[in-house]
N, CA, C and O atoms as CSV, one atom per row, in Angstrom:
chain,resi,resn,atom,element,x,y,z
A,1,MET,N,N,106.215,153.386,43.660
A,1,MET,CA,C,105.032,153.088,42.892
A,1,MET,C,C,104.794,151.583,42.898
A,1,MET,O,O,105.714,150.786,43.079
A,2,GLU,N,N,103.566,151.232,42.701
A,2,GLU,CA,C,103.215,149.822,42.648
A,2,GLU,C,C,103.840,149.171,41.415
A,2,GLU,O,O,103.940,149.812,40.369
A,3,PRO,N,N,104.259,147.918,41.519
A,3,PRO,CA,C,104.828,147.231,40.355
A,3,PRO,C,C,103.893,147.213,39.151
A,3,PRO,O,O,104.356,147.268,38.011
A,4,ASP,N,N,102.578,147.135,39.388
A,4,ASP,CA,C,101.626,147.120,38.274
A,4,ASP,C,C,101.646,148.427,37.493
A,4,ASP,O,O,101.266,148.453,36.322
A,5,PHE,N,N,102.079,149.495,38.117
A,5,PHE,CA,C,102.163,150.783,37.438
A,5,PHE,C,C,103.004,150.665,36.177
A,5,PHE,O,O,102.699,151.291,35.161
A,6,TRP,N,N,104.058,149.867,36.240
A,6,TRP,CA,C,105.023,149.764,35.145
A,6,TRP,C,C,104.733,148.646,34.161
A,6,TRP,O,O,105.484,148.479,33.201
A,7,LYS,N,N,103.678,147.875,34.359
A,7,LYS,CA,C,103.471,146.641,33.581
A,7,LYS,C,C,103.420,146.841,32.068
A,7,LYS,O,O,103.771,145.921,31.329
A,8,ASP,N,N,103.000,147.999,31.584
A,8,ASP,CA,C,102.899,148.232,30.144
A,8,ASP,C,C,104.023,149.098,29.587
A,8,ASP,O,O,103.988,149.486,28.419
A,9,CYS,N,N,105.004,149.399,30.405
A,9,CYS,CA,C,106.131,150.214,29.944
A,9,CYS,C,C,107.153,149.297,29.259
A,9,CYS,O,O,107.698,148.396,29.897
A,10,PRO,N,N,107.410,149.518,27.983
A,10,PRO,CA,C,108.278,148.603,27.236
A,10,PRO,C,C,109.753,148.603,27.650
A,10,PRO,O,O,110.486,147.683,27.288
A,11,VAL,N,N,110.196,149.601,28.391
A,11,VAL,CA,C,111.611,149.640,28.784
A,11,VAL,C,C,111.823,149.306,30.251
A,11,VAL,O,O,112.906,149.524,30.794
A,12,VAL,N,N,110.779,148.771,30.898
A,12,VAL,CA,C,110.872,148.377,32.302
A,12,VAL,C,C,110.527,146.905,32.422
A,12,VAL,O,O,109.615,146.413,31.758
A,13,GLU,N,N,111.270,146.202,33.281
A,13,GLU,CA,C,111.002,144.791,33.527
A,13,GLU,C,C,111.150,144.500,35.016
A,13,GLU,O,O,111.860,145.202,35.735
A,14,ALA,N,N,110.471,143.463,35.456
A,14,ALA,CA,C,110.614,142.984,36.834
A,14,ALA,C,C,111.139,141.562,36.750
A,14,ALA,O,O,110.467,140.670,36.233
A,15,VAL,N,N,112.341,141.359,37.260
A,15,VAL,CA,C,112.998,140.053,37.177
A,15,VAL,C,C,113.189,139.527,38.593
A,15,VAL,O,O,113.856,140.166,39.406
A,16,PRO,N,N,112.605,138.357,38.899
A,16,PRO,CA,C,112.818,137.790,40.231
A,16,PRO,C,C,114.322,137.674,40.522
A,16,PRO,O,O,115.091,137.190,39.692
A,17,GLY,N,N,114.715,138.120,41.696
A,17,GLY,CA,C,116.119,138.047,42.083
A,17,GLY,C,C,116.917,139.298,41.738
A,17,GLY,O,O,118.028,139.478,42.238
A,18,ARG,N,N,116.374,140.155,40.900
A,18,ARG,CA,C,117.061,141.410,40.579
A,18,ARG,C,C,116.359,142.527,41.343
A,18,ARG,O,O,115.205,142.849,41.063
A,19,LEU,N,N,117.050,143.104,42.292
A,19,LEU,CA,C,116.493,144.136,43.180
A,19,LEU,C,C,115.196,143.664,43.831
A,19,LEU,O,O,114.246,144.431,43.986
A,20,GLY,N,N,115.176,142.407,44.202
A,20,GLY,CA,C,114.008,141.857,44.894
A,20,GLY,C,C,112.751,141.822,44.032
A,20,GLY,O,O,111.637,141.818,44.555
A,21,GLY,N,N,112.928,141.797,42.716
A,21,GLY,CA,C,111.778,141.747,41.819
A,21,GLY,C,C,111.161,143.105,41.535
A,21,GLY,O,O,110.125,143.193,40.876
A,22,ARG,N,N,111.798,144.179,42.033
A,22,ARG,CA,C,111.285,145.534,41.762
A,22,ARG,C,C,111.412,145.850,40.273
A,22,ARG,O,O,112.317,145.342,39.611
A,23,PRO,N,N,110.520,146.677,39.742
A,23,PRO,CA,C,110.634,147.094,38.341
A,23,PRO,C,C,111.923,147.881,38.116
A,23,PRO,O,O,112.223,148.830,38.841
A,24,VAL,N,N,112.674,147.473,37.104
A,24,VAL,CA,C,113.947,148.107,36.774
A,24,VAL,C,C,113.982,148.453,35.296
A,24,VAL,O,O,113.195,147.931,34.506
A,25,VAL,N,N,114.898,149.336,34.931
A,25,VAL,CA,C,115.148,149.616,33.530
A,25,VAL,C,C,115.692,148.326,32.925
A,25,VAL,O,O,116.584,147.697,33.494
A,26,LYS,N,N,115.154,147.934,31.771
A,26,LYS,CA,C,115.579,146.671,31.152
A,26,LYS,C,C,117.094,146.578,31.060
A,26,LYS,O,O,117.791,147.549,30.769
A,27,ASP,N,N,117.566,145.380,31.319
A,27,ASP,CA,C,118.991,145.055,31.245
A,27,ASP,C,C,119.852,145.891,32.185
A,27,ASP,O,O,121.019,146.157,31.896
A,28,SER,N,N,119.272,146.307,33.315
A,28,SER,CA,C,120.044,147.075,34.295
A,28,SER,C,C,119.614,146.675,35.702
A,28,SER,O,O,118.743,145.826,35.889
A,29,ARG,N,N,120.239,147.299,36.671
A,29,ARG,CA,C,119.847,147.129,38.067
A,29,ARG,C,C,119.368,148.468,38.636
A,29,ARG,O,O,119.427,148.696,39.845
A,30,VAL,N,N,118.897,149.345,37.754
A,30,VAL,CA,C,118.408,150.658,38.163
A,30,VAL,C,C,116.888,150.599,38.268
A,30,VAL,O,O,116.200,150.314,37.287
A,31,ALA,N,N,116.371,150.870,39.463
A,31,ALA,CA,C,114.928,150.844,39.673
A,31,ALA,C,C,114.263,151.944,38.848
A,31,ALA,O,O,114.770,153.061,38.748
A,32,ALA,N,N,113.125,151.604,38.264
A,32,ALA,CA,C,112.386,152.573,37.452
A,32,ALA,C,C,112.024,153.808,38.280
A,32,ALA,O,O,112.066,154.932,37.780
A,33,ASP,N,N,111.672,153.595,39.533
A,33,ASP,CA,C,111.320,154.720,40.402
A,33,ASP,C,C,112.497,155.687,40.595
A,33,ASP,O,O,112.291,156.877,40.830
A,34,THR,N,N,113.708,155.179,40.497
A,34,THR,CA,C,114.897,156.017,40.645
A,34,THR,C,C,114.946,157.082,39.554
A,34,THR,O,O,115.394,158.203,39.795
A,35,ILE,N,N,114.488,156.734,38.363
A,35,ILE,CA,C,114.468,157.684,37.248
A,35,ILE,C,C,113.547,158.861,37.585
A,35,ILE,O,O,113.876,160.017,37.320
A,36,LEU,N,N,112.398,158.548,38.170
A,36,LEU,CA,C,111.446,159.605,38.524
A,36,LEU,C,C,111.940,160.427,39.702
A,36,LEU,O,O,111.729,161.639,39.748
A,37,GLU,N,N,112.596,159.777,40.654
A,37,GLU,CA,C,113.149,160.504,41.797
A,37,GLU,C,C,114.228,161.485,41.335
A,37,GLU,O,O,114.309,162.607,41.835
A,38,ALA,N,N,115.048,161.058,40.386
A,38,ALA,CA,C,116.092,161.943,39.863
A,38,ALA,C,C,115.464,163.154,39.181
A,38,ALA,O,O,115.963,164.273,39.304
A,39,GLU,N,N,114.371,162.924,38.462
A,39,GLU,CA,C,113.684,164.037,37.813
A,39,GLU,C,C,113.128,165.012,38.855
A,39,GLU,O,O,113.225,166.228,38.689
A,40,GLU,N,N,112.549,164.472,39.922
A,40,GLU,CA,C,112.013,165.318,40.990
A,40,GLU,C,C,113.106,166.158,41.643
A,40,GLU,O,O,112.843,167.255,42.135
A,41,LEU,N,N,114.322,165.642,41.646
A,41,LEU,CA,C,115.453,166.379,42.227
A,41,LEU,C,C,116.050,167.385,41.256
A,41,LEU,O,O,117.007,168.086,41.584
A,42,GLY,N,N,115.477,167.453,40.051
A,42,GLY,CA,C,115.914,168.450,39.088
A,42,GLY,C,C,116.918,167.981,38.062
A,42,GLY,O,O,117.415,168.791,37.280
A,43,GLU,N,N,117.234,166.689,38.040
A,43,GLU,CA,C,118.178,166.194,37.039
A,43,GLU,C,C,117.529,166.194,35.666
A,43,GLU,O,O,116.345,165.885,35.527
A,44,THR,N,N,118.309,166.541,34.658
A,44,THR,CA,C,117.825,166.419,33.287
A,44,THR,C,C,117.878,164.940,32.897
A,44,THR,O,O,118.522,164.134,33.570
A,45,ALA,N,N,117.203,164.598,31.818
A,45,ALA,CA,C,117.240,163.224,31.323
A,45,ALA,C,C,118.679,162.832,30.973
A,45,ALA,O,O,119.101,161.702,31.218
A,46,GLU,N,N,119.415,163.772,30.404
A,46,GLU,CA,C,120.804,163.515,30.030
A,46,GLU,C,C,121.662,163.210,31.253
A,46,GLU,O,O,122.478,162.289,31.237
A,47,GLU,N,N,121.467,163.995,32.317
A,47,GLU,CA,C,122.224,163.769,33.546
A,47,GLU,C,C,121.892,162.407,34.152
A,47,GLU,O,O,122.782,161.683,34.598
A,48,THR,N,N,120.607,162.065,34.164
A,48,THR,CA,C,120.194,160.776,34.729
A,48,THR,C,C,120.788,159.629,33.927
A,48,THR,O,O,121.308,158.670,34.497
A,49,ALA,N,N,120.711,159.727,32.614
A,49,ALA,CA,C,121.276,158.675,31.766
A,49,ALA,C,C,122.772,158.513,32.046
A,49,ALA,O,O,123.263,157.392,32.181
A,50,TYR,N,N,123.479,159.611,32.131
A,50,TYR,CA,C,124.914,159.571,32.388
A,50,TYR,C,C,125.214,159.017,33.776
A,50,TYR,O,O,126.067,158.143,33.929
A,51,ASN,N,N,124.512,159.528,34.786
A,51,ASN,CA,C,124.785,159.139,36.172
A,51,ASN,C,C,124.535,157.663,36.437
A,51,ASN,O,O,125.204,157.062,37.278
A,52,TYR,N,N,123.582,157.073,35.731
A,52,TYR,CA,C,123.234,155.669,35.970
A,52,TYR,C,C,123.680,154.743,34.838
A,52,TYR,O,O,123.374,153.551,34.856
A,53,GLY,N,N,124.393,155.279,33.866
A,53,GLY,CA,C,124.884,154.457,32.771
A,53,GLY,C,C,123.767,153.880,31.912
A,53,GLY,O,O,123.834,152.731,31.475
A,54,LEU,N,N,122.743,154.690,31.676
A,54,LEU,CA,C,121.577,154.233,30.918
A,54,LEU,C,C,121.523,154.891,29.549
A,54,LEU,O,O,122.185,155.895,29.290
A,55,ASN,N,N,120.722,154.301,28.687
A,55,ASN,CA,C,120.437,154.869,27.379
A,55,ASN,C,C,119.528,156.075,27.580
A,55,ASN,O,O,118.528,155.980,28.292
A,56,LEU,N,N,119.859,157.204,26.964
A,56,LEU,CA,C,119.065,158.418,27.116
A,56,LEU,C,C,117.616,158.196,26.709
A,56,LEU,O,O,116.706,158.666,27.391
A,57,GLN,N,N,117.389,157.494,25.617
A,57,GLN,CA,C,116.017,157.283,25.153
A,57,GLN,C,C,115.207,156.474,26.163
A,57,GLN,O,O,114.005,156.701,26.308
A,58,ASP,N,N,115.841,155.537,26.860
A,58,ASP,CA,C,115.133,154.777,27.895
A,58,ASP,C,C,114.676,155.697,29.025
A,58,ASP,O,O,113.556,155.567,29.520
A,59,VAL,N,N,115.526,156.611,29.427
A,59,VAL,CA,C,115.173,157.564,30.486
A,59,VAL,C,C,114.000,158.425,30.026
A,59,VAL,O,O,113.042,158.622,30.773
A,60,ILE,N,N,114.071,158.931,28.817
A,60,ILE,CA,C,112.987,159.751,28.271
A,60,ILE,C,C,111.697,158.956,28.198
A,60,ILE,O,O,110.635,159.463,28.559
A,61,ASP,N,N,111.776,157.711,27.733
A,61,ASP,CA,C,110.583,156.865,27.613
A,61,ASP,C,C,109.952,156.581,28.972
A,61,ASP,O,O,108.727,156.589,29.099
A,62,ILE,N,N,110.768,156.333,29.980
A,62,ILE,CA,C,110.245,156.051,31.322
A,62,ILE,C,C,109.558,157.286,31.890
A,62,ILE,O,O,108.470,157.189,32.458
A,63,ARG,N,N,110.181,158.429,31.741
A,63,ARG,CA,C,109.561,159.669,32.224
A,63,ARG,C,C,108.233,159.926,31.513
A,63,ARG,O,O,107.233,160.260,32.148
A,64,SER,N,N,108.236,159.769,30.214
A,64,SER,CA,C,107.022,160.005,29.432
A,64,SER,C,C,105.917,159.037,29.832
A,64,SER,O,O,104.770,159.436,30.028
A,65,TYR,N,N,106.270,157.769,29.950
A,65,TYR,CA,C,105.294,156.760,30.357
A,65,TYR,C,C,104.679,157.123,31.704
A,65,TYR,O,O,103.459,157.077,31.866
A,66,ALA,N,N,105.513,157.480,32.660
A,66,ALA,CA,C,105.027,157.797,34.005
A,66,ALA,C,C,104.103,159.006,33.996
A,66,ALA,O,O,103.076,159.006,34.674
A,67,HIS,N,N,104.455,160.027,33.239
A,67,HIS,CA,C,103.617,161.225,33.188
A,67,HIS,C,C,102.257,160.914,32.563
A,67,HIS,O,O,101.225,161.363,33.062
A,68,HIS,N,N,102.257,160.150,31.475
A,68,HIS,CA,C,100.999,159.781,30.832
A,68,HIS,C,C,100.166,158.850,31.715
A,68,HIS,O,O,98.946,158.996,31.796
A,69,ARG,N,N,100.812,157.912,32.363
A,69,ARG,CA,C,100.104,156.963,33.229
A,69,ARG,C,C,99.492,157.695,34.431
A,69,ARG,O,O,98.350,157.431,34.806
A,70,ASN,N,N,100.247,158.599,35.019
A,70,ASN,CA,C,99.711,159.367,36.160
A,70,ASN,C,C,98.533,160.222,35.741
A,70,ASN,O,O,97.557,160.342,36.482
A,71,ALA,N,N,98.614,160.820,34.552
A,71,ALA,CA,C,97.515,161.632,34.049
A,71,ALA,C,C,96.270,160.766,33.827
A,71,ALA,O,O,95.156,161.181,34.147
A,72,ALA,N,N,96.462,159.577,33.283
A,72,ALA,CA,C,95.341,158.676,33.034
A,72,ALA,C,C,94.719,158.204,34.347
A,72,ALA,O,O,93.498,158.076,34.440
A,73,LEU,N,N,95.528,157.948,35.341
A,73,LEU,CA,C,95.025,157.497,36.629
A,73,LEU,C,C,94.265,158.619,37.348
A,73,LEU,O,O,93.327,158.354,38.100
A,74,ALA,N,N,94.674,159.871,37.115
A,74,ALA,CA,C,94.024,161.005,37.765
A,74,ALA,C,C,92.672,161.336,37.140
A,74,ALA,O,O,91.839,161.992,37.765
A,75,SER,N,N,92.459,160.886,35.920
A,75,SER,CA,C,91.201,161.188,35.220
A,75,SER,C,C,90.048,160.370,35.724
A,75,SER,O,O,88.929,160.512,35.232
């Protein structure tokens, strides 16, 4: 996804030098897109949080943000 896609998501940040400036989960090196890819592969939010060492609520918030943003863009 484009970096601008994540600009209003409160749990995602883009830090120069961290993963080449790609949007990541705050305070991590996990790309935000990775959360969505894991969901597409059938992982639960709990599994994703565990597998990547993330806060469960951050995973839920990222998924929710992406679903709402995609719906808004499709309208």
